MARVEX-795485 format. One record per residue (C-alpha): residue in one letter; y, z, x. Coordinates in pm, whole numbers, plus 50000, padded with zeros to 5 digits. Each point is the difference from the previous one (the first is absolute). Example, Ala and Ser with C-alpha at 12.3 -4.5 7.8 and 13.67 -1.06 7.14 Angstrom:
2
a495505078051230/s503444993450137/
***
This chain:
527
e961311020725530/k501104965649891/i500335004049625/d503114980949899/l501765018549720/t501474969549824/l496604983549982/l498445033049896/n502505002849714/r499084965349873/l496295008550020/l500405033449824/r501934983749716/l496824980849916/i498185031949907/v502545027149915/d503295002149812/h502924986550205/n501775033850002/i496955016850152/a499624971750251/d503635004150107/y499535037450029/m496884996150217/t501694976250242/a503285019450003/k498175031850102/n498964981750318/n503444985950064/v501645032450107/s501555015550306/i497905026250174/s501775026850198/f498705025150250/k502535023750163/d502734976150115/m497984967749984/m500174975449710/h497724970849931/t500314975949709/n496564988849892/s500564965749851/y496644985450103/g496515014949984/l498505026949780/i500625037450020/r496485013849980/g500905034849884/l501084989849650/q497765010149711/f499234964249898/a499684985950353/s496214998249978/f500264978949684/v502534976550159/v497824996050310/q496924991849792/y501914975449781/y501624982850298/g496584999750163/l498674980949700/v502544972550073/l498784998450361/d496394998549877/l500894969749790/l501724983650298/v497035005750229/l497304989949752/g501754972049815/l500195001049622/t496684983149921/r497875021950226/a501915031049889/s499234993549633/e496364992350087/i499715033850174/a501765018649718/g498194982349717/p501474990449660/p502255026449836/q497645003449703/r497175012250223/p501175006950356/n497435001050282/e498695032250145/y501445008350345/l498804974850263/t497754980849760/y500234965649844/a499144985649662/d497274977950151/i498654987450332/e501754965849970/t503495015550001/e499025023050284/v498894972350238/s502654974649901/h502515013450255/p499815014950352/i501665032949892/r497085020649868/l501325035749991/y503575012249997/t501445034849988/r503245016150109/y500695036150082/l503805005549979/d501074978150294/k496604991150152/v498284968849874/y496234994950029/i498654965049939/l496494986750046/f499784962450062/k496884979150013/f500444965950161/d497444972550030/a500014980650328/n502494973249884/d502545024049847/g499945021150314/k500404969750225/d502944986549796/l501785033550008/i499545003950376/q501254964650057/r503105005549786/y500695031750196/l499484983950342/i502314970849915/e502795025449937/h499035023250287/p498164980050267/d497875020650235/p499244978850309/n498875028850224/n497815017349742/e502205030850008/n499585008649633/a497365026150076/v502475018350222/g501745027249803/y497704995749701/k499615035349861/n496575015449993/k498505032249871/k499655019750323/c498425029849821/w496614982849970/p497614993850292/r500524966150167/d497234981049827/c501195012249658/r503544987050043/m501064964949916/r498924975350268/l503074979750090/l498484965249998/k502414971049993/r499194986949653/d500005034349832/v503245010650166/n501694967649899/l498765004149644/g501295035749989/r503444989950125/a500094969949768/v499225020949691/f502685025050094/w502514972050061/d499174984349663/m500465033249814/k503215007550186/n501464966449899/r499325006849633/l502485028849999/p503684990450034/r501605018450291/s502765013549778/i497485018249780/t497565014450250/t498204992650325/l496445006550105/d499895016650340/w497414986550245/d500105031350217/n498925022749714/s497514975949845/f496444991350088/v498014969249909/s496285004850044/v497814968949992/y496335001949899/s498184969250122/a496804988650170/d501235016050325/n501685030649850/p497555022949820/n502505026449882/l502835000949751/l502595025950108/f502965014649816/d501785032849942/m501085013449663/s502105031249929/g498695020550292/f496464986250026/e498794975250261/v497254978949845/r497474977350166/i497914980049755/n496804987150149/p498174975549766/l496225001350034/r499104963750044/a496274997150045/a500324980350323/r503254994050187/r500624970850232/d499995012150359/p503514994750144/l498404984750311/g498214974849779/a496505012650080/g498744993849648/q499375029449768/a501165034750096/e498215030649863/p501155012249653/t502915024449996/a498795035850016/t500935022949712/t501285034850076/y499765029549766/r502385028350079/d503175016749879/g502964976750003/v498024968149945/w500174987349643/n497314976949864/l501624972549796/q497804986849719/n500074969049790/e500885013749655/t497464979149808/t496994997950234/k500595034250165/e499104984150332/m501775014950303/t502064971550142/a502295017150250/q500885032650165/a503495013950039/h500605022850298/l502935023949956/r502315017450243/v503305018149970/e502794978550139/e502025009750305/e503235006349805/a498335024049758/v498505020150287/q503455001250159/a501585011149672/f497535028749965/d500645011050357/n503754999549939/r499605020149682/i498135027650188/r502594999250279/q502665004249734/i498165030249855/l499785015750345/m503654992750082/s501335014149675/s497835031050001/g502405021150202/a499935033349819/t497714990049713/t497165021849875/f496514991750118/t498804992749646/k502694973549963/i498964982650320/a496345000549893/n500934987349653/k502004971150143/w497064990750219/n497675001749698/t502244977549792/a500374974350279/l496255000650067/i498964996549634/g502544971949960/l498484981550295/m496335006549925/t500044993349626/y501744966650057/y498024986250294/r496665018249950/e497234981050178/a502404978650204/v500935031250199/l496515003450150/n500214964650134/t503325006350172/q499315019250317/e503695003750094/l500685017349669/l497095024250044/d501285009150346/l503455004749855/l498725022549721/v498275022450255/k503115001150217/n502375007349713/e497855026549837/n499935017050337/k503794997150028/i500545015949660/q497765029250097/t501755003850334/r503345000749819/i498725029149786/k498585017850305/i503304997050186/g501665016149699/l497895030550083/n500854998050372/s496474993150116/k497604971450043/m496905019950095/p497064983749814/s498145032749942/r502945013149797/f499844970249766/p496504994549865/p499774970249764/v499885023349702/v503725007350050/f500914963649934/y497354986449768/c499165029149773/p501634997649651/k503245018949943/e498545026749769/l497675010950279/g502865002850247/g499824966250176/l502484971449999/g497844976549793/m500294970750243/l497914969049934/s498154986550299/m499454964450108/g499825007450372/h496465014249998/v498534965749991/l497684981150229/i502014970350123/p497784969150022/q500134983850342/s498704967250131/d499184990750356/l503474995150144/r499154970150215/y498844978549711/s501685014249691/k503294982650086/q498154966850000/t497635003049708/d499105022149707/m497355021750166/g499265023849721/i500045037050083/t498265010550320/h500985036750014/f502355025849851/r502725021350152/a500925034149862/g503435005749850/l501235036049971/s497465027050087/h499855037850011/d498325026250215/a497805012849722/d498714964649932/q500875003849634/l499704967449813/i503224996149806/p499554975549708/n501864967450029/l502294988149721/f498714964349997/r496555010149878/y501535013949680/l501764967949899/q498024972049842/p500444967750199/w501984973349815/e497034976649981/s497895024849805/e503075009349791/f500304963349895/v496304996449917/d500045033149813/s503144989949814/q498464967649874/r496965018849874/v501965028149835/w502474977349820/a497224977049878/e498195030849872/y503195012049830/a500434966649822/l496445002349868/k500405035949883/r503254991749831/q498484970349821/e497095021749889/a502375027049870/n502044974049812/s496904985549837/q498965034849886/n503565006449879/r500475031350211/r502355009450284/l498925003650361/t499445036250099/l500145016950337/e496205004049996/d499604961949997/l502114996150310/e499145031850184/d498314984150301/s502644973050050/w503075021449928/d501195001750364/r498864965450103/g501284964550006/i503284985450118/p502145009349808/r498035031249900/i498534999749649/n501835032449916/t503384982150020/l499114984049666/f500145034349838/s503125014850160/k502665011549755/d502654974850109/r497704969750010/h502114981749739/t503225002650198/l498214991350326/a498914966949848/y503684989550000/d500605011550357/r499774965050145/g500504993650369/w499615036950086/r498184992750325/v502744978350146/r502595024949874/t498215028350179/e500084979750318/f503734992949962/k500625037549968/q500055000850381/y503454984049986/q501345026749763/i498365032450107/l500135013150354/r496675018649988/v496864982550122/n497524994149720/p496474997250142/f498654989949659/w502304969949954/w497034979049889/t498775020149706/h501075021849709/q497975028649850/r500824990949642/h499134963250032/d497074999850243/g498705035149947/k499135022050297/l498244977450248/w498635028250215/n498495033949943/l499765025150285/n498305029149822/a496754993750185/y501894998850329/r501405034449934/t496655016449921/d498344983150299/m502805011750227/i499555036149886/q496244996850064/a500554984950345/l502265028850096/g497365025649901/g500345004149624/v502535022449823/e498395032550119/g499784987850357/i503664990350001/l501265032249841/e497815020750233/h502324990650287/s503255005349811/l501955030249877/f498354997249658/k498015032250064/g503315018750029/t501014990949646/y497125021149858/f499074973949741/p496335005549916/t499334962449981/w501904967450048/e498674984249679/g502684994449740/l502775004350255/f500594963450086/
***
């Protein structure tokens, strides 16, 4: 929004030829016309340009340096001869020498983890309160909180923690000159983890995360000595965070899908329904499938923890089916057995994927708003007269947590096999890698694709894919991945066979169709 083109030109001249730098800034300094309206864009970046993603990342680097300060920035990056791995330091001394422990930025969102000792925290709060005195203790009023978690999992707005949160934000905001960019308090959130606040909350590209460190004994907030140790939960959507060296589980991260992402999915389905005026039924079903796979393969286990999203999936799947039924001028359930929607196209169905036939976990309503109750009972999603159990898409996607664990194992294995092959002076064959071919992130098979050499030079492809939304009008549900780089991160063959079985097997399905009238002796070899 605030990129100043003159400054940008000066910055670009440091890294590219001055003619290219002039070209890149001049492309932004243009007049935009729509019908009879003209606007001269002399300030701010036009995001639809091909190189906009590069400019944003480069300009972002300047902001990173402003926020971190040059010394801490070079400590995080490491010396140019051997740069540090992402989010790691050369040694413990450098890590603990400064309150900023972790730093990462995603386009225009900055995530920083500070660790203050008592004196640093006190100094910062005092500096803040001298500038912004708070005689009536009103700082907790209007302090944003994560309303999606039960009450006792949110941040507790105690005076010291709230002041520290506001002070940190104020300090960061003052590091960035107003002419370059501003941090916005209304869209930011500062979560404080302290003796009285047992959770660290944040949201990152669509996920709401609550990290709950497992300290053996926590101080009771009422000061009644030792409280009982934090309970560990094992279920989908709770990641166990381990210490890399000791393999001890030190914390648990609870995941949810954030409000905006749920809203975006709902709007996408509404858009499909609105635009499906005279479309064929297959097209409607295909659009639903694409939207659903896009949602489920990205969020995976976080979906099961987000009750609103499960309700929405049931409601929207129902809406899509109703839309198809209305196209046939009837909504009578007996005319539309599930086989019509879910059976694969070759067998005469629409090949819809289902996420609505899911048991929605419920907690006791009176208490679940206050505390994390665990699941007390389930509520059915979509159901049918015949009580057929339609398989549910989620069960056919590996949760991210097991994908990560699997990936570590597979890539370590690959490194060993490769080393072994090198020592024996032979090339790796498919037989060596057969069991890990479709595993790992990115998949092992991407190493053997025919354009692997050109892909190695395709730098910044992920951010470019994301910036495509400013150039192309179509929605891309797979904005976060690319088949050639990451490989195929999901495989629904098993889903398809299970669906056919659930609907009565191929013979059972064809028995109730016009297949008999075609006089084919058998269906085998037809599809």
